[in-house]
KOLDORO-488124 format. One record per residue (C-alpha): residue in one letter; x, y negated, z negated. Coordinates in steps of 0.25 Angstrom, whole numbers, padded with zeros to 4 digits, always signed. Layout:
N
aXYZ...
//
This chain:
471
x-0020+0022-0013x-0034+0019-0009x-0044+0028-0016x-0046+0042-0009x-0054+0054-0014x-0047+0068-0014x-0056+0073-0003x-0052+0061+0006x-0037+0064+0003x-0038+0079+0006x-0045+0076+0019x-0034+0065+0023x-0023+0075+0020x-0029+0087+0025x-0028+0093+0011x-0036+0104+0003x-0041+0100-0011x-0038+0109-0023x-0043+0108-0037x-0050+0095-0034x-0063+0094-0042x-0068+0081-0036x-0064+0079-0021x-0069+0064-0023x-0059+0061-0033x-0052+0048-0029x-0037+0046-0028x-0036+0031-0033x-0021+0031-0037x-0008+0032-0030x-0003+0044-0022x+0010+0048-0028x+0020+0059-0027x+0027+0057-0040x+0019+0064-0051x+0024+0053-0061x+0016+0043-0053x+0003+0050-0053x-0008+0043-0060x-0023+0042-0061x-0029+0043-0047x-0017+0047-0040x-0014+0057-0029x-0001+0065-0032x+0006+0070-0019x+0014+0083-0023x+0027+0085-0014x+0036+0097-0015x+0050+0092-0016x+0063+0099-0017x+0063+0098-0033x+0049+0094-0037x+0036+0100-0033x+0025+0089-0035x+0014+0100-0036x+0020+0103-0050x+0016+0090-0055x+0001+0091-0050x-0005+0093-0064x+0003+0082-0070x-0001+0072-0060x-0016+0075-0061x-0015+0074-0076x-0009+0060-0073x-0022+0056-0066x-0018+0060-0051x-0031+0064-0044x-0025+0075-0036x-0012+0081-0030x-0009+0081-0015x+0000+0093-0013x+0003+0106-0005x-0003+0116-0015x-0014+0117-0026x-0009+0113-0039x-0020+0115-0049x-0025+0101-0049x-0033+0093-0039x-0025+0093-0026x-0025+0091-0011x-0017+0102-0005x-0010+0099+0009x+0000+0107+0017x+0009+0095+0018x+0009+0085+0007x+0018+0075+0014x+0009+0075+0026x-0003+0074+0017x+0003+0061+0010x+0005+0055+0024x-0009+0058+0028x-0015+0051+0016x-0006+0039+0018x-0010+0038+0032x-0025+0039+0028x-0024+0028+0018x-0016+0018+0026x-0026+0020+0038x-0038+0018+0028x-0031+0005+0022x-0028-0002+0035x-0017-0009+0028x-0006-0016+0037x+0006-0006+0037x+0020-0011+0038x+0031+0000+0041x+0046-0003+0041x+0058+0005+0044x+0073+0003+0047x+0087+0009+0043x+0090-0002+0032x+0082-0012+0024x+0068-0004+0024x+0065-0005+0010x+0070-0019+0007x+0062-0024+0019x+0050-0016+0015x+0051-0023+0001x+0052-0037+0008x+0040-0034+0017x+0032-0030+0005x+0035-0042-0003x+0032-0051+0009x+0019-0045+0013x+0013-0043-0001x+0013-0058-0002x+0002-0058+0009x-0006-0045+0005x-0005-0032-0004x+0006-0024+0001x+0011-0010-0002x+0025-0005+0002x+0034+0006+0001x+0041+0007-0013x+0056+0008-0012x+0060+0017+0000x+0048+0027+0000x+0048+0027+0015x+0047+0042+0019x+0035+0051+0022x+0032+0052+0007x+0035+0038+0002x+0028+0031+0014x+0014+0037+0012x+0015+0036-0003x+0017+0021-0001x+0006+0020+0009x-0004+0027-0001x-0002+0015-0011x-0009+0006-0002x-0023+0001-0006x-0035-0006+0000x-0028-0019-0004x-0015-0016+0003x-0013-0025+0015x+0001-0021+0019x+0008-0008+0018x+0023-0008+0020x+0030+0005+0022x+0045+0008+0024x+0048+0020+0033x+0060+0028+0033x+0065+0038+0042x+0075+0049+0043x+0072+0054+0056x+0064+0052+0069x+0049+0053+0067x+0049+0049+0052x+0044+0035+0054x+0034+0040+0064x+0028+0049+0054x+0028+0038+0043x+0021+0029+0053x+0010+0040+0055x+0008+0040+0040x+0007+0025+0039x+0005+0018+0053x+0011+0004+0052x+0006-0008+0059x+0019-0016+0057x+0032-0008+0059x+0046-0014+0055x+0059-0008+0059x+0071-0015+0052x+0084-0009+0058x+0090+0004+0063x+0103+0007+0056x+0111+0019+0051x+0103+0023+0039x+0100+0038+0041x+0108+0039+0054x+0114+0052+0050x+0100+0058+0050x+0095+0050+0063x+0107+0052+0071x+0109+0038+0076x+0103+0024+0076x+0095+0026+0088x+0088+0038+0081x+0086+0029+0069x+0079+0019+0078x+0071+0029+0085x+0066+0033+0071x+0063+0019+0066x+0056+0015+0079x+0045+0025+0076x+0039+0014+0067x+0037+0004+0078x+0032+0016+0087x+0021+0018+0077x+0015+0004+0076x+0002+0001+0083x+0003-0008+0095x+0003-0023+0094x-0012-0025+0098x-0015-0016+0086x-0006-0024+0076x+0007-0016+0077x+0020-0024+0074x+0034-0019+0075x+0044-0027+0068x+0058-0025+0073x+0072-0030+0069x+0077-0039+0081x+0091-0037+0077x+0092-0022+0077x+0092-0017+0092x+0087-0004+0089x+0075-0009+0081x+0072-0020+0091x+0072-0009+0102x+0060-0003+0095x+0051-0014+0101x+0050-0005+0113x+0044+0007+0104x+0032+0000+0099x+0019-0006+0104x+0018-0015+0092x+0021-0030+0092x+0036-0032+0089x+0041-0042+0079x+0056-0044+0078x+0064-0049+0066x+0078-0052+0064x+0089-0062+0067x+0087-0062+0082x+0082-0074+0088x+0072-0065+0095x+0066-0060+0082x+0052-0065+0078x+0056-0065+0063x+0070-0070+0062x+0080-0077+0053x+0089-0089+0053x+0099-0095+0043x+0102-0082+0035x+0111-0085+0023x+0114-0078+0010x+0112-0085-0003x+0124-0085-0013x+0117-0073-0019x+0116-0065-0006x+0102-0067-0003x+0097-0071+0011x+0091-0084+0015x+0086-0087+0029x+0076-0094+0038x+0065-0084+0042x+0058-0086+0055x+0045-0079+0059x+0035-0082+0070x+0026-0090+0060x+0037-0099+0055x+0050-0099+0047x+0054-0100+0033x+0066-0098+0023x+0069-0086+0015x+0079-0084+0004x+0078-0069-0001x+0080-0063-0015x+0086-0051-0009x+0101-0049-0006x+0108-0048+0007x+0107-0053+0021x+0102-0040+0026x+0088-0043+0019x+0086-0054+0030x+0083-0044+0040x+0074-0037+0030x+0067-0050+0027x+0065-0053+0042x+0058-0040+0044x+0049-0042+0032x+0046-0056+0037x+0042-0050+0051x+0032-0041+0044x+0026-0052+0036x+0025-0061+0048x+0018-0050+0056x+0008-0048+0044x+0005-0063+0044x+0014-0070+0034x+0020-0084+0037x+0035-0087+0037x+0034-0094+0024x+0026-0083+0017x+0037-0073+0022x+0049-0081+0018x+0043-0084+0004x+0040-0069+0002x+0054-0065+0007x+0061-0075-0002x+0054-0069-0014x+0055-0054-0011x+0064-0045-0019x+0069-0031-0019x+0058-0021-0022x+0066-0008-0021x+0077-0003-0030x+0092-0003-0027x+0091-0012-0015x+0101-0024-0016x+0096-0025-0031x+0105-0036-0036x+0107-0037-0051x+0117-0046-0059x+0123-0041-0072x+0126-0050-0084x+0140-0051-0080x+0137-0056-0066x+0140-0043-0059x+0129-0042-0048x+0125-0027-0044x+0118-0025-0031x+0111-0012-0031x+0108-0008-0017x+0110+0007-0019x+0096+0012-0014x+0102+0016-0001x+0112+0013+0010x+0115+0014+0025x+0125+0007+0033x+0117-0006+0036x+0112-0008+0021x+0126-0005+0016x+0132-0016+0025x+0120-0026+0021x+0122-0023+0006x+0137-0026+0008x+0135-0039+0014x+0125-0043+0004x+0135-0039-0007x+0145-0049-0001x+0135-0060+0001x+0131-0059-0014x+0145-0058-0019x+0151-0071-0013x+0162-0075-0022x+0161-0062-0031x+0167-0048-0031x+0158-0038-0023x+0157-0023-0025x+0151-0013-0015x+0148+0000-0022x+0144+0009-0010x+0141+0023-0008x+0136+0033+0003x+0127+0029+0014x+0119+0042+0017x+0114+0048+0030x+0124+0042+0040x+0128+0055+0046x+0140+0054+0056x+0140+0039+0053x+0143+0040+0038x+0158+0038+0039x+0158+0026+0048x+0146+0019+0041x+0153+0021+0027x+0166+0016+0033x+0159+0004+0039x+0153+0000+0026x+0166+0001+0018x+0172-0008+0029x+0161-0018+0028x+0163-0020+0013x+0178-0024+0016x+0173-0034+0028x+0163-0040+0018x+0174-0042+0007x+0167-0034-0003x+0176-0034-0015x+0176-0019-0018x+0169-0007-0012x+0166+0005-0021x+0162+0017-0013x+0155+0027-0021x+0154+0042-0018x+0159+0052-0009x+0163+0053+0006x+0155+0041+0011x+0160+0032-0001x+0174+0036+0003x+0171+0031+0018x+0166+0018+0012x+0178+0016+0004x+0187+0020+0016x+0180+0010+0025x+0183-0001+0016x+0197+0003+0014x+0200+0004+0029x+0193-0009+0032x+0203-0018+0024x+0214-0018+0013x+0204-0016+0002x+0212-0006-0006x+0206-0007-0020x+0194-0015-0015x+0187-0002-0011x+0186+0010-0020x+0179+0024-0019x+0173+0030-0031x+0166+0044-0033x+0153+0040-0039x+0143+0030-0045x+0149+0031-0059x+0163+0029-0053x+0158+0016-0046x+0152+0011-0059x+0164+0014-0067x+0172+0006-0057x+0163-0006-0056x+0161-0007-0071x+0177-0008-0072x+0179-0018-0061x+0166-0027-0060x+0168-0041-0064x+0157-0052-0067x+0151-0057-0054x+0154-0045-0045x+0143-0040-0035x+0141-0025-0034x+0134-0018-0023x+0129-0004-0025x+0124+0003-0012x+0124+0018-0006x+0114+0027-0001x+0103+0032-0011x+0109+0046-0013x+0122+0040-0019x+0114+0033-0031x+0123+0021-0032x+0112+0013-0039x+0118+0020-0051x+0130+0011-0050x+0121-0002-0049x+0113+0003-0061x+0126+0006-0069x+0132-0008-0066x+0119-0014-0071x+0119-0007-0084x+0120-0016-0096x+0132-0008-0102x+0145-0004-0095x+0144+0010-0099x+0137+0022-0094x+0137+0031-0082x+0130+0032-0069x+0119+0043-0069x+0123+0054-0060x+0115+0056-0047
//
């Protein structure tokens, strides 16, 4: 973070200083909420959680070098006390972002946010210093913490924005006002919480509503292939740039194909020229993500050749998102277990089939959370798609939702033993260890709460014994 005195921070957040011998003391290190990350010059933000109260670690973080604590009560060490810690953290982030004047790029969507954010960051940092959201820290706490890692050298700040209701993205945009706003898609993720795709579109579109008008440099980058996203053009005064496969897209693609290993290759067209891309990532769904990243990069001054080179060299920066590992025996394990929704599940299945040409393919799938009344139909549809794509074997892991996956597969075709339901991750590991053959390809995917990454981890262990840790 930029250097600020405790007195300045207290004024920005409307806080009261307690046990501070020197109000001119400088915060020169990071702003952290995890006491283990506190160090010399840092500011520790003390949240009260369901299980842990950050205030209990106040003395320890100061001993580690933290300058002060930002909390909701005095703690016997230098502290800035506020009524609402979350609001104070947001106010501090807003102040720092405004003072830096960096170009802020915000993105949202139902699927692909993190992968696209990682692509944007890898492309833009070839042009200038770039700070971006680590992993999926895209909420009212993770977003300001990311913004506060920017410094005077930061040229681009790329922030992923998530939403679980109307008004969430509007609030995040108030904390860190974007200049460039990207909406990827409107799908079924969290549909149980929102109530329908139209409500999801309403929430996601808050991003383009928050952009400055075109004459002040605001740009809305929208998916031309998603009708609900494209319609958001009427909700903004910013310049609109379209990406997608549509002929009307400003940034578009042609000649899409998958390599023998399942990696997309295509011709990228931007208003400044065209260039060829072959990605290191796996699955055709990354083409849309790459086009979105290319649209952002084009708007920020990069040429088609520069963008294509960066996209071709970009890798996966976040864990458990299409992580591909080949074992010594030739079995390929695809760990995509960080999260799942209907759109990402279907994309992962298609990627599995593309990677597994001429090989046996296994889809180890679990529950997709937060689908509400659509849960039965969506799980059934994924099971049926596995049959239509000729996945060799579906292993549905878990309770009721997994049974729906397996039932969808069974009802779609004459699979019989080609689909199976198992109770938990350990049962899946036991089955796979007994039946996998050299050269097989295994996809592991479910919502984060299921913890199926443990299956991928177990399959990649050097030994063949051992049990999956309980979650």
